[in-house]
C-alpha atoms as a printed R data frame, in Angstrom:
    type eleno elety resid chain resno       x       y       z
1   ATOM     1    CA   UNK     A     1 128.918 105.015  66.130
2   ATOM     2    CA   UNK     A     2 129.749 102.636  68.930
3   ATOM     3    CA   UNK     A     3 129.109 105.226  71.551
4   ATOM     4    CA   UNK     A     4 125.681 106.007  70.092
5   ATOM     5    CA   UNK     A     5 124.751 102.317  70.418
6   ATOM     6    CA   UNK     A     6 125.858 102.231  73.971
7   ATOM     7    CA   UNK     A     7 123.974 105.360  74.871
8   ATOM     8    CA   UNK     A     8 120.868 103.967  73.235
9   ATOM     9    CA   UNK     A     9 121.126 100.851  75.257
10  ATOM    10    CA   UNK     A    10 121.376 102.942  78.466
11  ATOM    11    CA   UNK     A    11 118.315 104.904  77.525
12  ATOM    12    CA   UNK     A    12 116.350 101.612  76.638
13  ATOM    13    CA   UNK     A    13 116.960 100.035  80.068
14  ATOM    14    CA   UNK     A    14 115.904 103.036  82.180
15  ATOM    15    CA   UNK     A    15 117.336 104.307  85.458
16  ATOM    16    CA   UNK     A    16 118.691 101.232  87.582
17  ATOM    17    CA   UNK     A    17 117.027 100.802  91.023
18  ATOM    18    CA   UNK     A    18 118.729 102.121  94.023
19  ATOM    19    CA   UNK     A    19 119.129 100.325  97.346
20  ATOM    20    CA   UNK     A    20 117.076 102.828  99.185
21  ATOM    21    CA   UNK     A    21 113.968 102.307  96.968
22  ATOM    22    CA   UNK     A    22 114.366  98.499  97.457
23  ATOM    23    CA   UNK     A    23 114.491  98.730 101.193
24  ATOM    24    CA   UNK     A    24 111.282 100.986 101.202
25  ATOM    25    CA   UNK     A    25 109.665  98.333  99.224
26  ATOM    26    CA   UNK     A    26 110.684  95.684 101.582
27  ATOM    27    CA   UNK     A    27 109.284  97.827 104.497
28  ATOM    28    CA   UNK     A    28 105.884  98.101 102.812
29  ATOM    29    CA   UNK     A    29 105.768  94.348 102.321
30  ATOM    30    CA   UNK     A    30 106.263  93.819 106.089
31  ATOM    31    CA   UNK     A    31 103.469  96.129 106.948
32  ATOM    32    CA   UNK     A    32 101.136  94.328 104.652
33  ATOM    33    CA   UNK     A    33 102.005  91.051 106.356
34  ATOM    34    CA   UNK     A    34 100.720  92.365 109.679
35  ATOM    35    CA   UNK     A    35  97.130  92.898 108.380
36  ATOM    36    CA   UNK     A    36  94.985  90.310 109.933
37  ATOM    37    CA   UNK     A    37  92.827  89.556 106.826
38  ATOM    38    CA   UNK     A    38  95.889  89.168 104.692
39  ATOM    39    CA   UNK     A    39  97.268  86.700 107.103
40  ATOM    40    CA   UNK     A    40  93.939  84.827 107.219
41  ATOM    41    CA   UNK     A    41  93.964  84.543 103.448
42  ATOM    42    CA   UNK     A    42  97.478  83.284 103.505
43  ATOM    43    CA   UNK     A    43  96.406  80.543 105.956
44  ATOM    44    CA   UNK     A    44  93.861  79.408 103.628
45  ATOM    45    CA   UNK     A    45  96.301  79.382 100.720
46  ATOM    46    CA   UNK     A    46  98.985  77.408 102.694
47  ATOM    47    CA   UNK     A    47  96.301  74.975 104.122
48  ATOM    48    CA   UNK     A    48  96.705  76.076 107.766
49  ATOM    49    CA   UNK     A    49 100.480  75.856 107.831
50  ATOM    50    CA   UNK     A    50 101.092  79.562 108.621
51  ATOM    51    CA   UNK     A    51 100.789  81.053 111.929
52  ATOM    52    CA   UNK     A    52  98.781  84.190 112.580
53  ATOM    53    CA   UNK     A    53 100.563  87.196 114.290
54  ATOM    54    CA   UNK     A    54  98.528  89.025 116.682
55  ATOM    55    CA   UNK     A    55  98.882  92.630 118.163
56  ATOM    56    CA   UNK     A    56 100.344  91.264 121.410
57  ATOM    57    CA   UNK     A    57 102.967  89.608 119.658
58  ATOM    58    CA   UNK     A    58 101.749  85.965 119.905
59  ATOM    59    CA   UNK     A    59 101.666  83.621 116.986
60  ATOM    60    CA   UNK     A    60  98.980  80.892 116.822
61  ATOM    61    CA   UNK     A    61  97.999  78.391 114.134
62  ATOM    62    CA   UNK     A    62  94.309  78.815 113.377
63  ATOM    63    CA   UNK     A    63  92.185  75.994 112.171
64  ATOM    64    CA   UNK     A    64  90.914  76.505 108.510
65  ATOM    65    CA   UNK     A    65  87.144  76.077 109.290
66  ATOM    66    CA   UNK     A    66  87.550  78.994 111.736
67  ATOM    67    CA   UNK     A    67  89.400  81.152 109.116
68  ATOM    68    CA   UNK     A    68  86.834  80.224 106.501
69  ATOM    69    CA   UNK     A    69  83.978  81.354 108.844
70  ATOM    70    CA   UNK     A    70  85.841  84.697 109.703
71  ATOM    71    CA   UNK     A    71  86.594  85.544 106.098
72  ATOM    72    CA   UNK     A    72  82.965  84.773 105.000
73  ATOM    73    CA   UNK     A    73  81.580  86.997 107.668
74  ATOM    74    CA   UNK     A    74  84.008  89.776 106.771
75  ATOM    75    CA   UNK     A    75  82.991  89.486 103.002
76  ATOM    76    CA   UNK     A    76  79.417  89.735 103.912
77  ATOM    77    CA   UNK     A    77  79.841  92.971 105.814
78  ATOM    78    CA   UNK     A    78  78.986  95.904 103.644
79  ATOM    79    CA   UNK     A    79  80.049  99.078 105.217
80  ATOM    80    CA   UNK     A    80  83.753  99.876 105.518
81  ATOM    81    CA   UNK     A    81  83.542 100.935 109.158
82  ATOM    82    CA   UNK     A    82  81.714  97.647 110.039
83  ATOM    83    CA   UNK     A    83  84.805  95.865 108.478
84  ATOM    84    CA   UNK     A    84  87.179  98.010 110.446
85  ATOM    85    CA   UNK     A    85  85.448  97.344 113.651
86  ATOM    86    CA   UNK     A    86  85.539  93.692 113.012
87  ATOM    87    CA   UNK     A    87  89.213  93.509 112.075
88  ATOM    88    CA   UNK     A    88  90.058  95.495 115.128
89  ATOM    89    CA   UNK     A    89  88.310  92.977 117.345
90  ATOM    90    CA   UNK     A    90  89.995  90.158 115.492
91  ATOM    91    CA   UNK     A    91  93.742  91.335 115.606
92  ATOM    92    CA   UNK     A    92  93.955  92.115 119.399
93  ATOM    93    CA   UNK     A    93  94.840  88.496 120.608
94  ATOM    94    CA   UNK     A    94  93.752  84.972 120.283
95  ATOM    95    CA   UNK     A    95  91.066  85.170 122.775
96  ATOM    96    CA   UNK     A    96  89.268  87.927 121.205
97  ATOM    97    CA   UNK     A    97  89.694  86.092 117.825
98  ATOM    98    CA   UNK     A    98  88.002  82.996 119.223
99  ATOM    99    CA   UNK     A    99  85.315  85.102 120.809
100 ATOM   100    CA   UNK     A   100  84.597  86.624 117.436
101 ATOM   101    CA   UNK     A   101  84.429  83.121 115.882
102 ATOM   102    CA   UNK     A   102  82.058  81.968 118.529
103 ATOM   103    CA   UNK     A   103  79.834  84.943 117.925
104 ATOM   104    CA   UNK     A   104  79.742  84.085 114.168
105 ATOM   105    CA   UNK     A   105  78.945  80.491 114.644
106 ATOM   106    CA   UNK     A   106  76.103  81.054 117.113
107 ATOM   107    CA   UNK     A   107  72.678  80.441 115.346
């Protein structure tokens, strides 16, 4: 009877996670951290205290008002290919990011 209880507990818990599955999950998170829109949203949530990593490997602290303008413009874009082209122009380096911000802020 004791063996049945142990067997039932094992079935109740399910299969334990393996280290390989955990490392795969960690690798997926690191890929998500490189996405520019995700990084900009994180900058807003941390009130500008997180640097943004660009494709050229540099990290810069972006002012919150610029981040808000970029995210607002990204939300206003309706077509996915417009959003993709916009994010490609943002993530190259800080100069292309600031050029996009200046273009957005022009009246």
